[in-house]
C-alpha positions in Angstrom: 74.8 -215.7 120.7 77.1 -214.0 123.1 77.5 -214.9 126.7 79.6 -213.0 129.3 83.0 -213.6 127.8 81.8 -212.8 124.2 80.2 -209.6 125.3 83.3 -208.6 127.3 85.6 -209.3 124.3 83.4 -207.4 121.8 83.1 -204.4 124.1 86.9 -204.4 124.7 87.7 -204.5 121.0 85.1 -201.8 120.3 86.7 -199.5 122.8 90.1 -200.0 121.1 88.7 -199.3 117.6 85.6 -197.3 116.6 85.6 -199.3 113.4 84.2 -202.3 115.2 80.9 -200.6 116.0 80.6 -199.7 112.3 81.3 -203.3 111.3 78.7 -204.6 113.8 76.2 -202.2 112.2 77.2 -203.3 108.7 76.7 -206.9 109.6 73.3 -206.2 111.1 72.4 -204.4 107.8 73.3 -207.6 106.0 71.0 -209.6 108.2 73.4 -211.0 110.7 71.9 -211.4 114.1 74.1 -210.9 117.2 72.2 -212.3 120.1 73.1 -211.4 123.6 71.7 -213.0 126.8 69.6 -210.5 128.7 71.0 -211.8 132.0 74.5 -210.8 130.8 73.4 -207.2 130.0 71.7 -207.0 133.4 74.6 -208.6 135.3 77.2 -206.4 133.6 75.0 -203.3 133.9 75.3 -202.7 130.1 72.9 -200.0 129.0 70.5 -200.8 126.2 71.7 -197.7 124.4 75.1 -199.2 124.1 75.7 -199.1 120.3 76.8 -202.7 120.2 73.7 -204.0 121.9 70.9 -201.5 121.2 68.8 -203.7 118.9 66.0 -205.2 121.0 65.7 -208.1 118.6 69.3 -209.1 119.5 68.5 -209.5 123.2 67.3 -213.0 124.1 66.1 -214.1 127.5 67.8 -217.5 127.5 70.5 -219.1 125.4 69.3 -222.6 126.1 65.8 -221.8 124.8 67.2 -220.1 121.7 69.4 -223.1 121.0 66.4 -225.4 121.2 64.4 -223.2 118.8 67.3 -223.2 116.3 67.8 -226.9 116.5 64.1 -227.5 115.9 64.7 -225.6 112.6 67.5 -228.2 111.8 70.3 -225.6 112.3 73.6 -226.6 113.6 75.1 -225.0 116.7 78.8 -224.3 117.0 80.2 -224.0 120.4 83.5 -222.1 120.7 84.4 -223.8 123.9 84.6 -227.3 122.5 
């Protein structure tokens, strides 16, 4: 799941290297989900046709709600800020 800083970093790296967009697509094809908070896309005015975030399934309304769903499935959550 990507919040504001994660989205900003991914977009910056993608602007520097077109290969990043290809790698994101490759990961998606392998089943990796890159979830992005809808509020971040709206707040940063990122278009839904942005190649990094165009998959509707990747857009989640709330990070907290998604974390709760994942924890109910007994999945562990890693927080990069800790």
